[in-house]
C-alpha positions as CSV (number, residue, x, y, z in Angstrom):
1,X,-0.1,0.6,-0.2
2,X,1.5,3.4,-1.1
3,X,2.0,6.4,1.4
4,X,1.9,10.0,0.2
5,X,3.7,12.9,1.8
6,X,2.6,16.6,0.9
7,X,3.5,19.9,2.7
8,X,1.1,22.3,4.7
9,X,1.6,25.8,4.8
10,X,2.6,25.9,8.5
11,X,5.7,23.6,7.6
12,X,3.4,20.7,8.6
13,X,3.3,17.5,6.1
14,X,0.3,14.9,5.9
15,X,1.1,11.4,5.0
16,X,-1.4,10.0,3.4
17,X,-1.2,6.2,4.9
18,X,-4.9,4.6,4.4
19,X,-8.1,4.4,2.5
20,X,-11.1,5.6,4.4
21,X,-14.1,4.0,2.8
22,X,-16.9,6.2,3.4
23,X,-14.4,9.8,2.2
24,X,-11.6,8.2,0.2
25,X,-8.3,8.6,2.5
26,X,-7.4,8.6,5.9
27,X,-4.5,11.3,6.9
28,X,-2.3,11.9,9.9
29,X,-0.8,15.6,10.5
30,X,2.9,14.9,11.6
31,X,5.8,17.4,12.2
32,X,9.4,17.3,10.1
33,X,10.4,13.9,11.6
34,X,7.3,12.2,10.9
35,X,6.1,12.2,14.3
36,X,2.2,12.1,14.6
37,X,1.2,15.5,15.8
38,X,-2.6,16.4,15.4
39,X,-6.1,13.9,15.5
40,X,-8.0,13.9,12.1
41,X,-11.5,14.8,13.2
42,X,-13.2,14.6,9.7
43,X,-11.8,14.6,6.0
44,X,-13.0,14.8,2.4
45,X,-10.8,14.0,-0.4
46,X,-11.7,15.3,-4.1
47,X,-10.9,13.6,-7.0
48,X,-11.5,15.9,-9.8
49,X,-9.1,18.5,-8.7
50,X,-6.7,16.2,-5.9
51,X,-7.3,18.4,-3.0
52,X,-7.9,16.7,0.6
53,X,-10.1,19.2,2.8
54,X,-9.4,18.6,7.0
55,X,-10.3,19.3,10.0
56,X,-8.3,18.4,12.8
57,X,-8.2,19.5,16.5
58,X,-6.0,22.4,15.6
59,X,-7.2,23.9,12.3
60,X,-8.7,23.4,9.0
61,X,-6.8,23.0,6.1
62,X,-7.7,22.3,2.4
63,X,-4.6,21.0,0.8
64,X,-3.7,20.0,-2.9
65,X,-1.9,16.8,-4.4
66,X,0.9,16.6,-6.5
67,X,-1.4,15.0,-9.5
68,X,2.4,12.8,-9.7
69,X,1.8,11.7,-6.3
70,X,0.5,8.1,-6.1
71,X,-2.7,8.3,-4.7
72,X,-4.1,4.9,-3.6
73,X,-7.1,4.2,-5.4
74,X,-10.1,2.6,-3.5
75,X,-10.2,-1.0,-2.4
76,X,-13.1,-2.5,-1.6
77,X,-11.3,-5.4,0.1
78,X,-9.9,-3.0,2.7
79,X,-13.4,-2.0,3.2
80,X,-14.6,-5.6,4.4
81,X,-12.0,-6.1,6.2
82,X,-11.1,-3.0,8.1
83,X,-7.5,-4.1,7.9
84,X,-4.6,-1.3,7.3
85,X,-2.3,-3.7,6.6
86,X,-2.6,-7.6,7.3
87,X,-0.5,-10.9,8.2
88,X,2.0,-11.4,4.9
89,X,2.1,-7.3,3.6
90,X,5.7,-5.7,3.8
91,X,6.8,-2.6,3.3
92,X,7.0,0.9,5.0
93,X,3.8,0.5,6.8
94,X,4.9,-2.7,8.8
95,X,8.2,-0.8,9.6
96,X,6.4,2.2,11.3
97,X,4.1,0.0,13.0
98,X,7.0,-2.4,14.2
99,X,8.9,0.7,15.5
100,X,5.9,2.0,17.3
101,X,5.4,-1.3,18.7
102,X,8.9,-1.7,19.9
103,X,8.8,1.6,21.8
104,X,5.8,-0.1,23.8
105,X,8.2,-3.0,24.5
106,X,5.8,-5.3,22.4
107,X,8.0,-6.6,19.9
108,X,12.0,-7.4,19.9
109,X,12.6,-8.6,16.8
110,X,14.4,-6.6,13.8
111,X,12.0,-4.0,11.9
112,X,12.2,-5.2,8.6
113,X,9.6,-4.4,7.5
114,X,7.7,-7.8,7.2
115,X,4.0,-8.6,8.5
116,X,5.4,-12.3,9.9
117,X,4.8,-14.2,12.9
118,X,6.8,-11.8,15.5
119,X,4.6,-8.6,14.3
120,X,0.8,-10.9,14.6
121,X,2.3,-11.7,18.3
122,X,3.3,-8.1,19.0
123,X,-0.1,-6.7,17.5
124,X,-1.9,-9.6,19.7
125,X,-0.3,-8.6,22.5
126,X,-0.6,-4.7,22.2
127,X,-4.2,-5.6,21.6
128,X,-4.8,-8.0,24.4
129,X,-3.0,-5.0,27.1
130,X,-5.0,-2.5,25.7
131,X,-9.0,-4.1,26.0
132,X,-9.2,-4.4,22.0
133,X,-10.5,-7.5,20.2
134,X,-7.6,-9.7,19.7
135,X,-6.9,-10.3,15.8
136,X,-3.5,-10.4,15.2
137,X,-3.9,-11.0,11.4
138,X,-4.5,-7.4,10.5
139,X,-3.9,-4.4,11.8
140,X,-7.1,-2.8,11.7
141,X,-7.9,0.6,12.5
142,X,-9.0,0.9,16.1
143,X,-5.9,-0.8,17.1
144,X,-4.1,1.6,14.9
145,X,-5.6,4.6,16.9
146,X,-4.5,3.2,19.8
147,X,-1.4,2.4,18.8
148,X,-0.2,5.9,17.7
149,X,-2.0,7.6,20.7
150,X,-0.7,8.9,23.7
151,X,-3.2,7.0,25.9
152,X,-1.1,3.2,24.2
153,X,-0.1,0.8,27.4
154,X,3.1,-0.4,27.3
155,X,3.5,-3.9,27.3
156,X,3.7,-4.8,31.2
157,X,7.3,-5.5,32.3
158,X,8.0,-9.2,32.7
159,X,9.0,-10.3,36.5
160,X,12.4,-10.4,37.4
161,X,13.5,-14.4,37.2
162,X,17.1,-13.5,38.7
163,X,18.9,-10.8,39.9
164,X,21.0,-8.4,38.5
165,X,24.7,-8.3,38.9
166,X,26.1,-4.7,39.9
167,X,29.4,-4.1,39.4
168,X,30.4,-1.6,42.4
169,X,32.1,0.6,40.0
170,X,30.6,0.8,37.2
171,X,27.3,0.6,37.5
172,X,24.4,3.0,39.5
173,X,24.1,0.6,42.6
174,X,26.0,3.2,45.0
175,X,23.4,5.9,44.1
176,X,20.6,3.0,44.4
177,X,21.5,1.7,47.8
178,X,23.0,5.0,49.1
179,X,23.8,6.3,52.6
180,X,20.2,6.1,54.5
181,X,18.6,3.7,52.0
182,X,16.7,1.1,53.4
183,X,16.7,-2.4,51.8
184,X,15.3,-5.8,51.9
185,X,17.6,-8.8,52.4
186,X,16.9,-12.0,51.6
187,X,19.1,-15.2,52.7
188,X,19.4,-17.6,49.4
189,X,19.8,-20.6,51.0
190,X,17.2,-20.0,53.8
191,X,14.6,-18.1,52.5
192,X,15.0,-15.5,55.7
193,X,14.0,-12.2,55.3
194,X,14.6,-8.8,56.8
195,X,15.6,-5.4,56.8
196,X,18.4,-3.8,56.7
197,X,19.8,0.2,56.1
198,X,22.9,1.5,54.4
199,X,24.7,3.6,56.9
200,X,28.4,3.9,55.5
201,X,31.2,2.4,53.2
202,X,32.7,3.6,50.6
203,X,34.6,0.0,48.9
204,X,31.8,-2.0,50.0
205,X,28.2,-1.1,52.0
206,X,28.1,-0.9,55.3
207,X,25.3,-2.0,57.0
208,X,22.7,-2.5,60.0
209,X,19.9,-4.4,60.7
210,X,16.7,-1.5,61.1
211,X,15.0,-3.2,64.1
212,X,16.0,-5.8,66.4
213,X,13.7,-8.1,65.0
214,X,15.3,-7.5,61.3
215,X,18.6,-8.4,63.9
216,X,17.1,-12.1,65.0
217,X,16.1,-12.8,61.7
218,X,19.7,-12.0,60.1
219,X,21.3,-14.1,63.3
220,X,19.3,-17.0,62.5
221,X,20.6,-17.4,58.5
222,X,24.2,-18.0,60.4
223,X,22.4,-20.5,62.3
224,X,22.2,-18.4,66.2
225,X,25.7,-17.3,65.8
226,X,27.9,-14.5,64.2
227,X,30.3,-15.3,61.6
228,X,32.7,-13.8,59.1
229,X,31.2,-16.3,56.8
230,X,30.1,-15.3,53.2
231,X,26.6,-15.9,52.7
232,X,24.7,-15.5,49.1
233,X,22.2,-12.7,49.7
234,X,19.4,-10.9,47.6
235,X,19.1,-7.1,48.5
236,X,15.8,-5.1,47.1
237,X,15.5,-1.9,46.6
238,X,11.7,-1.1,45.1
239,X,10.9,-3.4,42.2
240,X,14.3,-4.6,41.6
241,X,16.5,-7.3,43.4
242,X,20.5,-7.4,43.0
243,X,23.0,-10.2,43.6
244,X,25.0,-10.0,46.7
245,X,26.9,-11.6,49.2
246,X,27.2,-10.6,53.0
247,X,29.2,-11.6,56.4
248,X,27.7,-11.7,59.5
249,X,30.0,-10.1,62.0
250,X,29.0,-7.3,64.1
251,X,31.9,-4.9,63.8
252,X,33.1,-1.4,63.7
253,X,30.5,1.7,64.8
254,X,27.0,1.4,63.8
255,X,24.3,4.8,64.5
256,X,21.2,2.5,65.1
257,X,21.4,1.8,68.5
258,X,18.4,-0.1,69.5
259,X,18.5,-2.6,67.2
260,X,20.2,-4.8,69.3
261,X,23.3,-5.0,66.8
262,X,26.7,-3.7,67.8
263,X,27.7,-2.0,65.2
264,X,27.8,-2.8,61.3
265,X,28.5,-5.5,58.8
266,X,29.4,-5.7,55.6
267,X,27.6,-6.4,52.4
268,X,29.7,-6.6,48.9
269,X,28.5,-6.7,45.0
270,X,30.7,-7.3,41.7
271,X,34.0,-5.9,42.4
272,X,33.6,-4.2,45.7
273,X,36.4,-4.1,47.7
274,X,37.2,-4.4,51.6
275,X,38.4,-1.6,53.1
276,X,41.7,-3.3,55.3
277,X,42.9,-4.3,52.1
278,X,41.6,-2.8,49.4
279,X,41.1,-5.9,47.8
280,X,38.3,-8.0,46.3
281,X,37.5,-10.8,48.1
282,X,36.8,-14.1,45.8
283,X,34.1,-15.9,48.7
284,X,32.4,-12.4,48.3
285,X,32.1,-12.8,44.4
286,X,31.4,-16.2,44.6
287,X,28.7,-15.6,46.7
288,X,27.6,-13.1,44.4
289,X,27.7,-15.5,41.3
290,X,25.5,-17.8,43.5
291,X,23.0,-15.4,44.1
292,X,22.4,-14.3,40.4
293,X,22.7,-17.8,39.2
294,X,19.8,-18.9,41.9
295,X,15.9,-18.5,40.3
296,X,14.1,-15.6,42.2
297,X,11.9,-17.1,44.7
298,X,10.6,-13.5,46.1
């Protein structure tokens, strides 16, 4: 199906990308980069003088189409199936649809302009998530209108299956787990959970349990006895979970005085270092890998 573009006096231009059974053409007002800008409220196409009368939500325009433009002919089949494009089609229109679906998180394939299985599945997912009739064999007008609108719902974020590995120096984990930030800690082996707050640390995170109850759960994860043993943990902040490692020995100072924990302990992330030796601890890194490899159960 052909696409016709022509400029307006105000610097905008129109893209005639579809037939409209009642009026002849369906157009969208685009900016110089081809992005959608105005909704078409009414349109009339006059074949005699090759003009388009259209009323948008911003203005009214009468535009003359150059005779050499490729004006799509009326297609009765198009009116019958109410489809802009359908399975098996190829071309620029398909590419534009694929680009928009990719922006919204539905299409993960190559934008090649071929309406095949991946595009079909992406349209079906979009229709389902936006409360539309599900039929991925064609892109109907209702689906297209929703797809290009500001009200189009993006694809829901898939549930996190594994904790993320975050490099202490190269990622944003120091900002995410900044001083004063509380996190939910899960011991990978036992499934025990408690809350901790980062209170300091430069080479890694120095943390403290928030309450006496949190301290009890931390100690329980160590079998009831404090130890320097490294354990694989998940650190959940907001909606994201990160792979980490901890030791279970209170040491140094701690600002929280009501938690029953005398000092602080350490949480390490990928490539973080100890404070005394300023070196990466292989045992911590091993536990981080373990935390990242085990499928999340939280």
